[in-house]
Wavefront OBJ file of the C-alpha trace (Angstrom):
o trace
v 0.191 -0.123 -0.031
v 1.185 3.600 -0.661
v 1.185 6.448 1.956
v -2.436 7.922 0.324
v -3.896 4.594 0.584
v -2.897 4.160 3.893
v -3.709 7.651 4.855
v -7.517 7.001 2.747
v -8.013 3.602 4.506
v -7.367 5.639 8.056
v -9.787 8.387 6.821
v -12.384 5.436 6.681
v -11.949 3.975 9.393
v -13.387 3.392 12.989
v -10.371 4.976 14.683
v -10.662 7.907 12.209
v -14.459 8.325 12.800
v -14.054 8.274 16.671
v -11.739 10.469 16.171
v -13.784 13.192 14.459
v -17.155 12.741 16.576
v -14.959 13.812 19.477
v -13.710 17.006 18.047
v -16.671 17.408 16.548
v -18.534 17.039 20.248
v -15.680 19.634 21.842
v -16.110 22.020 19.113
v -20.118 22.082 19.382
v -20.048 22.447 23.174
v -17.782 25.837 22.605
v -19.858 26.627 19.896
v -23.202 26.095 21.575
v -22.378 27.908 24.803
v -22.119 31.058 22.539
v -24.970 31.113 21.017
v -24.006 30.261 17.873
v -26.878 28.272 15.609
v -25.972 25.275 12.982
v -27.079 27.551 10.358
v -24.495 30.642 11.573
v -21.509 28.207 11.938
v -22.465 26.857 8.548
v -22.247 30.402 6.760
v -19.167 31.276 8.470
v -16.303 31.388 5.930
v -13.491 28.221 6.348
v -11.032 31.150 7.670
v -13.514 31.691 10.559
v -14.231 27.866 11.252
v -10.583 27.434 11.694
v -10.143 30.712 13.867
v -13.282 29.147 16.085
v -12.004 25.824 16.221
v -8.364 26.789 17.626
v -9.833 29.241 20.218
v -12.054 25.631 20.950
v -8.340 24.437 21.867
v -8.971 21.696 18.744
v -7.435 21.438 15.647
v -9.258 22.858 12.917
v -11.359 19.975 10.989
v -9.397 19.571 7.407
v -12.952 18.848 5.897
v -16.504 20.196 5.638
v -17.313 16.734 7.554
v -16.927 17.324 10.776
v -18.221 20.893 10.725
v -21.333 19.203 9.611
v -21.804 16.691 12.520
v -20.945 20.104 14.618
v -24.014 21.563 12.842
v -26.286 18.212 13.934
v -25.069 18.337 17.471
v -25.654 22.050 18.014
v -29.472 21.434 16.194
v -29.488 18.425 18.784
v -28.834 20.267 21.999
v -30.834 23.141 20.862
v -33.706 21.077 20.564
v -32.663 18.901 24.132
v -31.782 22.893 25.771
v -36.156 23.874 24.542
v -37.443 20.543 26.011
v -35.332 20.634 29.506
v -35.658 24.492 29.633
v -34.461 24.420 33.732
v -31.542 22.058 33.403
v -28.202 23.452 34.498
v -26.958 21.648 31.053
v -29.557 23.764 29.090
v -28.345 27.223 30.261
v -25.724 28.701 27.886
v -22.178 30.707 29.332
v -20.762 32.791 27.482
v -23.372 34.239 24.844
v -21.253 37.443 25.685
v -18.847 35.992 22.998
v -21.354 36.002 20.031
v -21.105 39.167 18.652
v -16.911 38.041 18.249
v -18.248 35.212 15.494
v -21.299 36.644 14.038
v -21.949 39.875 13.967
v -25.495 41.456 14.252
v -27.151 42.243 10.300
v -26.510 46.372 10.085
v -29.504 48.688 10.212
v -29.214 51.449 7.572
v -28.863 54.477 8.696
v -31.983 56.875 7.547
v -32.388 60.308 7.866
v -35.033 60.107 10.828
v -32.300 58.420 13.065
v -30.870 60.019 15.897
l 1 2 3 4 5 6 7 8 9 10 11 12 13 14 15 16 17 18 19 20 21 22 23 24 25 26 27 28 29 30 31 32 33 34 35 36 37 38 39 40 41 42 43 44 45 46 47 48 49 50 51 52 53 54 55 56 57 58 59 60 61 62 63 64 65 66 67 68 69 70 71 72 73 74 75 76 77 78 79 80 81 82 83 84 85 86 87 88 89 90 91 92 93 94 95 96 97 98 99 100 101 102 103 104 105 106 107 108 109 110 111 112 113 114
């Protein structure tokens, strides 16, 4: 086998899948606590996602596949938190950091604004 064949075989192995899911869980936890939705995450440019991963102390995923898993985990956590609003794990802890990653839309200025 060549090195690329070995790499390709690993990429689809159970060990690689486990590592990818572990990374996705860590990223999803970091992102969820910052109140970033799956849609907002997937709309981020890849350089910004890589920076977000580094801030979460994770090596940035090399493929979009891991980001898709992160988005799915965010949706699952949102649904769970909606069903369990009183549970301590349903409370986000760093929502003030969302603006660092997701900028609110800029409201156009109109002459009547002060």
